[in-house]
C-alpha positions in Angstrom: 0.0 -0.1 -0.1 2.7 2.6 1.1 4.3 1.4 -2.6 1.6 2.3 -4.3 0.8 5.2 -2.4 4.3 6.7 -3.3 3.9 5.7 -7.2 0.7 8.2 -7.2 2.6 11.2 -5.3 5.5 10.1 -8.2 3.0 10.4 -10.8 1.1 13.3 -9.5 4.2 15.4 -9.1 5.0 14.2 -12.7 2.1 15.7 -14.2 2.8 19.0 -12.4 4.0 22.0 -15.3 7.4 23.6 -14.6 7.7 27.3 -15.5 10.8 27.3 -18.1 12.1 30.6 -15.9 12.3 28.3 -12.5 14.4 25.7 -14.4 17.6 24.8 -11.8 19.8 23.9 -14.9 22.4 24.6 -12.9 21.7 21.2 -11.2 22.4 19.0 -14.3 25.7 17.2 -13.8 27.8 17.1 -17.5 31.2 16.4 -18.0 33.9 18.8 -17.9 33.7 20.8 -21.1 30.1 20.2 -21.7 27.3 23.0 -21.3 23.6 23.0 -20.9 21.0 25.6 -22.0 17.8 26.4 -23.3 17.5 26.0 -27.1 13.6 27.1 -26.8 10.8 27.1 -24.0 7.5 27.1 -24.5 6.8 23.9 -26.0 4.1 21.9 -23.6 4.8 18.5 -24.1 8.0 18.5 -26.1 8.5 14.7 -27.6 9.8 13.5 -30.4 12.4 15.6 -32.9 13.2 16.2 -36.4 15.4 18.2 -38.5 14.8 20.2 -41.7 18.0 20.9 -44.0 16.8 24.5 -43.2 17.5 24.4 -39.3 13.3 23.9 -38.6 12.9 21.7 -35.4 9.7 19.6 -35.8 8.1 18.6 -32.5 5.9 15.9 -31.8 3.8 15.7 -28.6 1.6 12.9 -26.8 -1.3 15.6 -26.9 -2.6 17.0 -30.2 -0.2 19.4 -30.9 3.3 19.3 -33.0 5.2 22.6 -33.2 7.9 24.0 -35.5 10.9 25.6 -34.2 12.5 27.9 -37.2 16.5 28.5 -36.6 17.8 29.6 -40.3 20.8 31.3 -38.9 21.3 28.0 -36.9 22.4 30.1 -33.6 22.5 28.5 -30.3 18.3 29.0 -29.7 15.4 28.8 -32.0 14.0 31.8 -33.2 10.2 31.3 -32.1 8.0 28.3 -31.4 5.2 27.8 -33.9 2.4 25.7 -33.4 1.9 23.9 -36.9 -1.3 21.6 -35.7 -3.0 21.6 -32.9 -5.9 18.7 -33.5 -4.2 15.7 -34.0 -4.2 12.6 -32.3 -1.3 11.7 -30.1 0.9 13.1 -33.0 4.6 11.7 -31.2 6.5 11.2 -34.2 7.9 13.5 -36.6 10.0 12.9 -39.6 11.5 15.1 -42.4 12.0 14.1 -46.0 12.5 15.9 -49.3 10.6 18.7 -48.2 7.8 17.4 -46.4 6.8 16.8 -42.8 5.7 13.0 -42.0 4.0 13.0 -38.6 2.7 9.6 -36.9 -0.8 9.2 -35.1 -1.8 6.9 -33.3 -3.2 4.4 -36.3 -2.0 6.8 -39.5 0.7 8.4 -40.9 -0.1 11.7 -42.1 2.3 14.0 -44.9 2.6 18.0 -45.0 4.0 18.9 -48.2 6.2 21.8 -48.9 5.7 22.8 -45.0 8.8 25.2 -44.5 6.9 27.9 -46.7 3.5 27.7 -44.7 4.6 27.0 -41.2 1.9 29.0 -40.2 -0.4 28.4 -42.7 0.1 25.0 -43.0 -1.5 22.8 -46.2 -4.1 20.2 -45.6 -2.0 16.7 -44.4 -1.9 13.8 -47.0 -3.4 10.7 -45.6 0.1 8.5 -46.7 -1.1 5.3 -44.9 -4.2 4.8 -42.6 -4.0 0.9 -41.5 -2.3 0.9 -38.1 -4.3 -0.3 -35.2 -6.2 2.1 -33.3 -5.3 0.7 -29.6 -4.2 3.7 -27.3 -2.1 1.7 -24.7 1.2 2.1 -26.7 0.1 3.5 -29.4 2.0 6.8 -30.0 4.7 6.2 -32.4 8.6 7.3 -33.1 9.1 7.7 -36.8 12.2 7.9 -38.8 13.7 7.1 -42.5 16.4 5.0 -42.5 19.3 4.9 -45.2 17.5 2.4 -47.1 14.8 5.5 -47.9 12.5 3.9 -46.2 10.0 5.1 -43.2 10.2 3.1 -40.2 6.8 2.7 -37.9 6.8 1.2 -34.9 3.8 -1.1 -33.2 3.8 -1.3 -29.6 2.2 -4.3 -27.8 -1.6 -3.4 -26.8 -0.7 -4.0 -23.2 1.4 -4.6 -20.6 2.3 -7.8 -21.2 -0.4 -10.3 -23.5 0.2 -12.3 -27.0 -1.1 -10.0 -29.5 -1.3 -10.8 -33.1 2.3 -11.1 -34.2 1.6 -9.7 -37.4 -0.3 -6.1 -36.5 1.5 -5.8 -32.9 5.1 -5.7 -31.3 6.9 -4.7 -34.0 8.4 -2.3 -36.1 7.6 -1.8 -39.7 8.9 -0.2 -42.6 7.2 1.2 -46.0 7.8 3.2 -49.1 7.4 7.1 -48.6 4.0 7.1 -50.3 2.8 4.5 -47.6 3.4 1.4 -50.1 4.9 -1.8 -49.8 4.5 -1.8 -45.7 6.5 -5.0 -44.3 7.4 -6.0 -40.9 10.9 -5.3 -40.3 11.5 -6.8 -36.7 8.9 -8.7 -34.0 8.8 -9.3 -30.4 9.3 -5.8 -29.6 7.2 -4.5 -26.9 7.2 -0.9 -27.5 10.0 1.2 -29.2 10.3 5.0 -28.9 13.6 5.6 -30.3 15.9 4.3 -33.1 18.7 5.1 -35.2 21.1 3.7 -37.4 25.0 3.3 -37.2 26.7 5.7 -39.7 29.5 3.2 -40.9 26.9 -0.1 -41.2 23.8 1.6 -41.6 22.5 -1.4 -39.5 19.2 -0.4 -37.0 19.8 -0.3 -33.4 17.1 0.7 -30.8 15.6 0.9 -27.1 12.6 -0.9 -26.0 10.5 -0.7 -22.9 10.2 -3.8 -20.5 7.4 -4.8 -18.9 6.4 -3.9 -15.6 5.2 -5.6 -12.4 7.8 -8.1 -12.3 9.0 -5.9 -9.3 11.3 -3.1 -9.1 14.8 -4.7 -10.2 13.2 -6.5 -13.4 13.2 -6.8 -16.3 15.6 -4.3 -17.8 14.6 -2.0 -20.5 16.7 -3.4 -24.1 19.2 -1.9 -26.5 18.5 -3.9 -29.7 20.7 -4.3 -32.8 18.6 -5.4 -35.7 21.3 -5.9 -38.9 18.5 -7.7 -41.1 15.2 -8.0 -41.0 13.0 -10.9 -40.0 14.5 -11.1 -36.3 12.5 -11.7 -33.1 13.5 -9.7 -29.9 11.4 -12.3 -27.0 8.9 -9.8 -26.2 6.0 -11.4 -24.5 7.8 -14.5 -23.8 11.7 -13.3 -23.1 13.0 -10.0 -21.5 16.1 -8.2 -21.6 19.0 -11.0 -22.1 17.0 -14.1 -20.8 14.5 -13.5 -18.5 11.9 -15.9 -19.5 8.1 -14.2 -18.8 6.4 -15.9 -15.8 3.2 -15.8 -17.8 4.5 -16.8 -21.4 8.0 -17.8 -21.0 6.9 -21.6 -20.8 5.5 -21.1 -24.6 9.2 -20.5 -26.2 13.0 -20.6 -24.7 14.9 -17.4 -24.8 17.3 -18.9 -26.4 15.4 -18.8 -29.9 15.5 -14.8 -29.9 17.6 -12.1 -30.4 19.0 -11.2 -27.1 19.2 -7.8 -26.0 22.4 -6.1 -27.0 22.7 -4.5 -23.6 20.4 -4.0 -20.6 19.5 -0.7 -19.6 18.3 -1.2 -16.2 14.9 -1.5 -14.7 11.5 0.6 -15.5 14.1 3.6 -16.7 12.2 4.2 -19.7 14.3 4.6 -22.7 13.1 6.7 -25.1 15.2 8.6 -28.0 18.5 7.7 -29.1 21.3 8.8 -32.1 24.2 8.0 -32.5 26.6 10.9 -32.7 27.5 12.5 -35.5 28.5 15.7 -35.1 32.4 17.6 -34.6 31.8 19.6 -31.5 32.2 16.9 -28.6 35.5 15.6 -28.3 36.6 12.2 -30.3 36.1 9.9 -27.9 32.1 10.5 -28.1 31.9 10.5 -32.0 30.0 7.4 -33.1 28.7 6.4 -29.8 25.0 6.2 -28.8 23.0 8.8 -26.7 19.9 7.1 -24.8 17.3 9.8 -23.2 16.1 7.9 -20.4 12.6 9.6 -19.4 12.3 7.9 -15.6 10.2 5.1 -13.8 6.9 6.0 -13.2 6.4 2.8 -11.3 9.6 2.2 -9.3 10.6 2.7 -5.5 12.7 4.5 -5.6 12.6 6.3 -8.9 15.2 6.0 -11.4 16.2 7.0 -14.7 15.3 10.8 -15.7 18.9 11.2 -17.2 21.0 11.3 -20.6 23.1 7.9 -21.0 26.3 7.5 -23.3 26.5 3.6 -24.9 30.2 3.2 -25.8 30.6 0.5 -28.6 33.8 -1.8 -29.3 34.0 -3.4 -32.6 30.6 -2.8 -33.3 29.2 -4.1 -30.2 27.7 -2.5 -26.8 30.5 -2.3 -24.3 29.2 0.3 -21.6 26.5 2.0 -20.3 27.4 5.3 -18.7 25.9 8.3 -17.2 26.4 11.9 -19.4 23.7 14.1 -17.8 21.7 13.7 -14.6 19.8 16.1 -12.5 16.3 16.2 -13.8 15.5 13.9 -10.4 15.5 15.5 -6.8 15.0 13.3 -4.1 11.2 12.6 -4.2 10.5 14.7 -7.4 11.6 15.0 -10.9 11.2 18.7 -12.4 12.1 17.2 -16.0 11.9 14.4 -18.3 14.0 13.6 -21.1 12.3 12.2 -24.3 14.3 12.7 -27.6 18.0 13.4 -28.5 18.8 15.3 -31.5 22.4 15.8 -33.5 22.6 19.7 -35.0 25.0 21.0 -37.5 27.2 22.5 -35.3 27.2 18.9 -33.4 25.4 20.5 -30.3 23.0 17.9 -28.9 19.2 18.6 -28.5 17.0 17.1 -25.7 13.4 16.9 -25.7 11.6 17.6 -22.0 7.8 16.6 -22.2 7.4 17.5 -18.3 9.2 21.1 -18.5 8.0 21.5 -22.3 11.2 22.7 -23.2 13.9 21.6 -25.7 17.5 22.0 -24.2 21.3 22.4 -26.2 24.2 20.9 -25.1 27.3 22.3 -26.1 31.0 21.8 -25.4 33.6 24.0 -25.3 31.7 26.9 -26.0 
């Protein structure tokens, strides 16, 4: 009963808005030489990010709005925050290609053509594909174009733990930009809200959120590596590297599935991830993986609420270390990182849906 009450308090405080003027950025601990500042405030619910060639940052939410943050000079702060759309259904995912903005709602993908010339008067969106399930549980989506030119779209499990239709749920799909040729790329993926491709190999890596209610310390969230289509990553039968599910694990052995490339910790809510492709940060950070941990909602004590760094060695995940932390206090959190985005100048942007801001992390400035 005490644990459930503590979870309620954490959820309540997590829902309270934080004024950007009151953000204690001095609490954020970074490695020597790094700095953090506000790239944009007044971006309520800021979640997934996508950047255009002209410097406009598009930001999705789990509410109804999508934002556009133009920055034609590519300076250290966005020039303004524009509400691009305000009546969408959980438009978490955004992607940009050939002058068009793609937005993922729960059951469909939309496309806003020629968007940068019409930020304040956007065109009516084109429906690219509306054949995705309408379940709201894990219905929000992260989308991104891969190096193969295809749009990757995940569909989460419609539950905490269940055995859903494997052809429609708990998978990552991909399709042509016009919505045709939809195919399943990876299976057994409970809920991924972040993925990227290794710049050297063009192979897919993704985070995956572990199930709840197996205790404070299991199972871990996962970083997975999917170098080819058709791989199965275990859900709902197996979690992490080799944790058999207490309800479904008896049906299939963990050895049948691709194990996690790295276990990221229990309930940390690992979301957005990017390979660092910039040149601003020191050499030791280049082509390594940054992951945003949104933070636990049902673990006592709370965990996550930070930016982590995965170091690779010979193409394999070798270590997991804290890069930026300080959003989590003793009892409550004042910020929740969601996504990361590498800028042309090499700075790293971080979205925060609790504080409603975008941070900019730079080095040597």
